[in-house]
N, C-alpha and C positions, 0 to 999 in steps of 0.2 A: 300763807290765809288757807285754809282746809277748803272742801267742796264737797237742795232738799226740794192732790189738788182733793178735790173732796164738792163729794155731792150736795148739790142744793134743789131740792124739788119745787121747780112751781110754783107747783100748787100748794106750798108750805108758804113761800112769799109772798103769795096774793092773797092770802087769810088776811083781815082787817086783822088788825090791832089794838090792844088798849094797853093804858097805864101811861103814864106821861111823869112822873117825877125822876130824875135823875139818881142814878144807884148811887154815885161817890158825893154823897151828901153828908152835913154833918147829925149823927146821931143826939143820945145822949151827953150832955157836955160838949168838949172839943173832940171826942170820936168819929171818923172820915172810915168808910166802907169802900174799897175800890173792891168793882166787882169783874173776875177775867173770865173771860168765854175762851174752855180751849178743849181739843179733841187727842185726848190721851194716846188713840189707836194710832193716830195722822201724825207717824213719826219725825216727819219733815219740818215739823212744827215745837219741838222741844226746847228751843230755846227760849223759846214765848208760853211752857207750858210745861209739859208733864217734868222737863229734866229742872228748868227755872225753878215750879213750885218745889223739887226736891229737895233743891238747894239753899234756897230761903232768900237768894238776893238780892228778890223783888222789896221783901219785907224787912231784909236790912237797912237798903240803900231809903226807904221810907223813913225809920228810925233818925237817919244821918241828917234829915230837912233839919232838924229842931225847928218848925213852926209855930209850935206852940197847939198842935193835934197830937192825937194817936189816930197809930193807921189802924185798919184792920182789911186784910184781902178776902177776900171771898171767891175764891178755884170752883167752877161749875165747866165740868167734865161732858164733852155731847159727843155723839158718833158723828156727825156732820157737823157741815158750816149754817144749815139750812135755821136750825135752832138760834144762831147766836145772833147771826143776822136779826131775827124776829124777834129775838131780846134786847139787839140793841137799838133796833127802830120805837122798840117802847119803852126806852129810857132807862131798859132792867139790867146792862150789861155795859161798860165802859169799853174795855178794850176788849178785841178779839185775834183770833187768829185763823185763818185759811187758807186753801188755792188760788189759784189764779184767778179762775175762772169765775167762782164762788163770790173770790174777793168782788168781782164785774158787777157781782149778781145781788151786793151787799151795796155798793154804789150806788145802781139802779133804784132799789128799792129804798134806801134815806135821802138821796132824792126826789122821789114817788110821795113819800111822806113828809116833806116840810124838815126830815130829821138829817141830815148829809152825815156822813161819816167820808174817814179818809184815809186812802193808804199814808203808811207813817214810817215804816220800814218791811224790810226783808225777811225772813228765816232760811230756809232750805230753798236751795237752788240749784237748778243743773241747766246748763247754756245748751244742751242740746233736745234737753224733752226726754231723757232714760227714766225719767219718776214714773212715765207711765207704759202699761204693759201690755198687751194681750197673749192670753195664755187658753189654751186648749186641755181637753184630759189628758191624759198620760200616755194610751194609748190610741188617740187621736188619731188619724191617718191624714189630718194637714197640712200642709208642706208649709204656705206661705200667705199671704194675705186674701188672694185671687180665689182661692179656695174657699171663703168664705160667703162667695157670692150665692146665696139663696136661702143659708143657713141662719139658724137663730145666734145672738149677740148678745148676751147680758152687760149694764154698763150704769151708770147713775149718771141724766141726764143732765149738763148744766154743769156737770164734775170736768176738772183738766184731763181726765180718760179719757170721756166721751169727744173731749174736744181732739184730743189725737186720735180714734178710732174713725171718727168725721173726715181728719184732713188724710190718715191713712189709707180709708176704701176709698177717696176720690185722686186720691195719687195712683190707684191702682187700676182706676178703670171702674170704681162701682158709685152708683147712688146710693149716700149714703141711709136716703131715706126708701129708699122702693129696691135698693140691692141687694139689704139683709132684709131680717125680722130683728128689730132691736126693742130688749126689754129693758122697759129704767126700770132698774132694783138698787137695794142699799144693799153695798159691797158683799155684805154675811149671808146676804138670799141668798146674790149671784154665785157665793162660792158655793151654795151646797146647793145649786141649779145646776150647775157644771159636773158636782159629782153626784147629782141624780143622772145626767145623762137630759137633763131636761133641756140645755143647752147646747150648742156647740165650740163658742169661746167665749170668753170675758176679758172686758177692756176695762182696766181697774188704776189707781194709784198706789202709790206706795200706802202699806208696807202687804199688801193683801199679794200682789202676783209673787214677790219673794217670801210671803210665809207658805202659800200653797205649794210653788215649786217645791220648798226648802222640804214641808208634811210630805211629799210623792202627788201630791193630789192633782198637778197640774205640770205643764211644760210651756217654755214660751214659746208663742207664735209670731210674735212681730215684737220689737225693741222699737220702743217710743222715739230714741234717739236718732232712728236714721231720720226720722221728720228732719232736723238738725235744727229747732226751732226750741228755744227755752221755752221752762216753763217750772214754776216757782211757787212758794208760801209766802204770805206776809201778816203784817200785822195790823188790822185796825183801827180806827178808834172813833169814838162821837165829836161832832166839830164841838158841840156843846160842853163836852165832860173834855176835851183840850184846852179849851177858852178857859174854864173855869178852874181847871187847877193842873197849868203847865210844868208848875215842877213836878206835879206826883207822873205823868207822864214821861217826864226827862228822868226821872224812875226809874223805870222801868224799862227806858230803852236801856239807860246803862245797866242795869240788871240783865238785859237780854244781852247785851255785848258781854259780860263776864261769863253767861253764860254758854257763850258763844266760844270765847276760849278756852273755858273749861274741858268743852268736847274737842275742841280741837288738837289741848296739850294735854288728854285722858280720855283717850278715844276709845278702849276696853271698859277700864270704869264706866264713863258714861251708858256705854250698851248695855251693862250688865244694870248699872242704875234704872234705865226708862226700861227693860228686861221686866225687872222686879217689877214696877210699878203698872206697867202694859200686861201683862201677864205671855208677853210673846216672846219666842223665844230669842237669847244676846246674839245668835248668829247670823240669825235672819234683822235686827238691828243693827247689826256692825253692818253688813249687807249694803246696808245706805247711808250709816252714817261714821264709818269709820273712818280711819286715816285715809283711802284713797275708793271712799263709799261713791257711790252714787252721785249722792249728796252734797253740796258746799255749804257750810252755814256762815252767812254773812248779814249783820241788818243791813250794809251802805244798800241803798236803792239804786242799782246798777242801770244805763242807757238801756244795755241788752232787755235787761228786763222789762223799761215802760214800753220798747220797742215791740215786747215780742204782748204786752197786754192788749197795744189798741189794736193787733191783729187779731187778740182772742174773741173782740166785740161781734165784728162780722160774724163766726163761729155761731154765738149767741142772738145773734139777731135771725139767721137763716133759718135756728131752730126756733125762733117767735116764741124765747123766752125773756127777748128785753127790745129795746131800742137802742137809739143810741148811745152814748155813754161819754160822758167828756175827762176821757182818763183825765189830760191835766192837770184838769182842775181835782178830782179824785184823790192825784199825787200833794202828799203834804211832810216832805221831811227835815221840815224846820226846823221838828222837835229831835228828831236824832241827830241834824249836823250838831245843836249846841250842847247835847248830851253827851258825846265822842268828843267836842272838839277838832282839836289837833288832829286826832287818829281819824276823826271822818275820810278827811281824802285818801289817806292810805288805804281805809278798807274798801274804796270806792276803787280803787287801781287796784289791789289784788286782784291776782287769778287762781283760779283751781291748783289745787295740786296735781302733778301729771299721774296718769293711771299707773300702775303697779300692781304686781300679781302678790298676796300676803297668803300665809300661812298661818294658824291661830293654833300653838300645840296647846294638848290640853293640860287644866292645873295653871296654866301662866298669865298674867296678866298684860301680857306685851305679844305682839305679833311678829312676826318674822318677814319681812317684805325682799323682794328678789327681783334678779331685774331683768327674768323673759320666762314667760309662762311655763316656759319647759325646766329650766333652774327649778322654778316651782314643783312640779312633778316630780321631780329628781329625789326634791326634799320629802314629800309627801309620799314617796316610793321606800324611801329609808326609814323612813319613822310612820307605817300605814296606822300600828294601833294609837300612835301619840295625837292623832291630830283632831282637834274639834271640830276646824271648817278650815276650807282653801280657796283663796276670791283671786278670780282671774277679769281682767278687762278685755271683753271685746273687743278683735283684733279691726275691726273695723273704725266703730261707734264710741267704745274707750269702755262702756257701759259694765261696772263689775259683775261680775256675776260666779256661784258657786261652780268651782272646777268640776263637780263629779254630773253637775246640771247641765253644762257648757257642753256646744255642738263640736269637737275636735274634727282639725283638716291638719294631715300631714301634705307639708312639702317640704320635699325633699329630707334637709334635715333639722326645717321648720315646725312645731308645733303649733298652731294656731286655734286659740278656743271666739267662740262665739254664741252670742246669746239665741240668736233665733235660726232655723234650716235654711232659710232665706238668703240672708247672708252669705251663712258659709258655702251657699251653692254659687251665690253670686262671685264668692270668690276662686273658687272650685275652676268657673269657667272663664274667668278671666288669668286663667294659673294653670297649663298644663301641665299634665302629672300629679295635682294636686287631686285627695281624695280624702273623703268624712271616715276618723277609725272612731271607735268605741273607748270610753275611759280608762278600760283597764288597758287597752291597747296603747294608747297615749303614755301612763304608765309604762311599760313595759318598754318604749321608745323611747324614754325619756334619760335610760342612764348609757 
């Protein structure tokens, strides 16, 4: 099985909601419309959104029900999870996908309004937390998270990226409320603020850190995988919808599993597909969703992810975004278990593929994997004009990163890549004789 959070505005979530009728209801004759809310550019939800929609698997599963109804799927694309939650609790969206922190707010809002929702499956996850990254401007002198004390940091309050920032600052001995000036901004606004120099750092979720780094507009300061706490995205469904249309929800989950298998079997094609639908560079999509990408796609609701979700509640409570949340009652994996049958146990036990270095040759529909970063460098050095992208896993966390954007360390004959300078420095401190080298120097030393 292959190895994937989304900003929610507390203000939006607390606005009064109107509308009562569920969206999955009979229209004229025997037509039933199923409304799916997704986030096309939150690419760790693609198996429940962008990729799934493009493949048409859900529609095919619905047509195969042969229950006398005609089904129509209304796909609604949003920038964040907040409007999806608002529409779900208004009875206007049946199924939605979002990150772990927004999922908790989805649960809280549903309970508050007497319109409960449930987490029914997982999309993309990373068991160490590598989906969230803190980045700075390319010319920034900041070298570690501790350097953020007293600085301006943009994030999306209530998102998993905000949760990463809070936890990372606490571990660095910085009070997340008073030690930094935190600006609550949507990802695109924060990215512009970073480029304009009005903030010192940006903490965001996929695909923003990778995109900005790829574009040369940012560099990594902190790899979320240093926390070693799982982060994930998932699918949430309205309780009343699930009870009224269990076969429809199961059809969605079967289709999601099909899309996950397609992504695993055709990672380059899937990346190109998502890139075409979102406008994101395929090289960035592949960083997260590729064969050895930062994210693993699997609909199974793994115990590690449930445990992490429970730990996330305290972060939201401390930020006064929610009160207590009963995570156990929010999770309902009955439908995905029934939908996937005997294969569910296999998916539940599956583990992410081991990290590996990859090169994506120009004009190729396949990537080339290597046993070590040094071998990849040697390949790139010999094909300098023929490489579309090259990826290497962080020597400490395993987080995949662009080879030409990584921090390289030479330790004897070894060439080791790191996402952030602080982890590279930690390695150097622990290994006498090790030192940082430029990417160009690393290429030269690889042969």
